[in-house]
N, C-alpha and C positions, 0 to 999 in steps of 0.2 A: 341455089342460095336464096334464102329468104331476105329480101331487101326491106321487108317491113319491120325487122328487128332494129330497134334504136339502141345504140350504145350510150350508157350513162357514164360519161367521163367527169361528172361533177365531183369535186373533192369536198373535204370538210369545210364548213363555213367558219368564219372567224369566231362567231359566238360559240360554236361547238368546241373549238380549240381552247378558247379561254375558259370555258366551263370545265374541260378535262384537266387543264393546268391547275385550276382552283381546287378541284377535288383531290388531285395528286398532292398538292401542297398541304392540304389539310391532313391527309393520311400521313405524309412524311413528318409533319409537325407532331402528330400524335405518337408515332413510333419513336421519334427523338426524345420527346418528353418521358415516355415510358422507360427508355433506356437510361436516361439521366436519373430518373427516380430510382431505378434499380441500382445504379452505381452509388448514389448517395446512401441508400439503405445498406448496401454492402459495406461501405466505408464506416458508417455509423456502428454497424454490428461488430465490425473488426476492432474499432476503437474501444467499444464497450468490453469486448472479450479481453483485449490486451490490458485494459485498466483493471478488470476483475482479477486477472492473473497476477498483476503486480500487488494488488491488495491482499490476495490470498497468500502469496509467497511471503510477504512481509509479516502478516499476522501469524502464519504458521511458524515462522522462525521465532517470533516473540513468544508464542505459546510454548514452544519447546524449552526456551530458556526459563520462562516463568515456572513451568512444571518442575524443572530441576532445581529451582531456587529454594533456599532455606529461609531467606529473608529478602524483602523487597522494600525499597524506599524510593519515593518519588519526590524530587526537588522541583516543585512547581514553578517557582520564579525563574529557574534556570533551564527548565525543560529537560531535566536529566532523570532517567530511570536507572536506579542502582539495583542490580540483581546479584545476590551473593549465593554461592553454592559450593558444596564440597567438591574438591577436585575429582576427576573421573577415576583416578586410581584408588580412591577410597581411603587414603591415608588420613588418620584422625588429626584434626586441628590444622589441616592444610586446605586452603580455600582458593577460589578464583572469583573475580568480580567482573561482571559485564556492565558496561555503561552504554545505555541507549541515549544518544544525544540528539536533541531536536534543534536543527539550525533553522530558525524561523525566517532568517534573512534570505536564505537561498532555498527554502522549502525542501530540506533534505533531512534524512535520518541516518545517523552513523552508529555503528557498534564498535566499541573499543573494549578489549579484554586484557586483564592483568592478573597475574598470580599474586596471591596474598597468603602470608603465613599466619597472620593474626590481624585483628582490627587495628592494631597499633603499628603495623609494619611500615606505614608511611609517616613515621614520626608523629604519631598521635592523631592522624586523620586520613580519611579516604576520600574526602571531597574532591571532585574532579575540578582541579584548578588550572590545569594546563591543557589547552586545545591540542592534544597530541595526536588526534585522529588525522588520517589522510583520506584521499579519494579511494584508496584501497579498502577502507573501512566503511564505504558507503553501503547502506542497506536499501534505501529507496529514495527516489526523487519525486517531486510533485506533491509533497506532503504539506498541505496548507494548515493543518491543525493536528496537534498531538497532546493527549492528556491522559494522566494516570490517576487512579484512585486506589488506595490501599486500605482495606478493612482489616482491623486487628481485634483479637480477642480482648475484651475489656479487663480480663483477669490476668492473663499471662502475657499479653501484648504480642503474642505470636500472630503472624500473618494468617488470616483466614481466607481471604480472597482478594484478587487484584483485578481491577477493571482498566482496560486500555481502549481508548477511542482515538481513531485516526480519520482524517479526511484527506482524500487524494483529489487532485485536479490535474487532468492531462487531456490535451486536445479538446479543450472546452467542455469537458465532462467531469462532473463531481461524483465521488463515491465515498461514503462514510462506512466505517466498520467498527464494531465494538466486540471485544472478547472479555470474558470473565473467567479467570483461571485460579484454581486452588493449588498452590505450590505443594509438591509431593514430599519435599524434604523439610517441611516446616517443623517437624519434630526432632530434627537433628540436635544432638547433645552438644551444647556449647561448653567451652572451657570456662569454668566459673571464675578463674583468676583474670580473665581478659574482659574488657568492655564489650558489650554486644555491638554488632554492626549498626543496629538501629540507633543506639545511643551515640555512636561516633559521628554518624551523619547528621542526626537531628540535633 
C-alpha cells in the first residue's frame, strides 16, 4: 500500500455553497417568470377569443334579422331597433316585428319578438312601451354601446342600408364591431290601405 497517497476529505467551502445557491435561485426565478408570462398570455388569448365569439354571435344574429327585414327603424333616444319582416310562412299582409332593446343601465341587449297583422294591430302604434322582455330574451351581455343608422332612398323612403355599431367590454377587454346590411325584403309590397311601419313608429 502506497502510504504517500494523501486523501482529500475537504468539502465545499461556504463561498462555493453560497455561489451555487445564488445561481440556482436566479435560474429558478427565470423559470418562474417564464411560466407566469406564459400563463398570462394564455389567459389573455382565451379572453380575447371568448370576446370575439360573443361579438360574432351577436352580430351574426342581427345580420340575419336585418337581411330578412322589409323595414327597419332605429329609435335612438330609447335605444330600440325595430325590424319588421314578413312572417316566414309567406302569408300576405302578415308580419312579425323584432325589437332589439339596448339596456344601457345593465349593458345588455335583448331581443323581443311579436306577431303583427298590420301596423295598426296595436291600437294605432307599435312603439315598444312595455318592458316585456325577460332574461330569456337576452342576446348579449357586456355591451357598453349600441347604435343604429338607417339610410333610406330619398324618393321612395325605402330602407337602402342599415349600419349597426356595438362595443363590448368583458374581462377588461374592449371590442367594437360594425355591420352594414342591406335588407333583402325591402321591396315587399305593402297594403296601401294601411299606414307604413315607418310612419307608425316615426
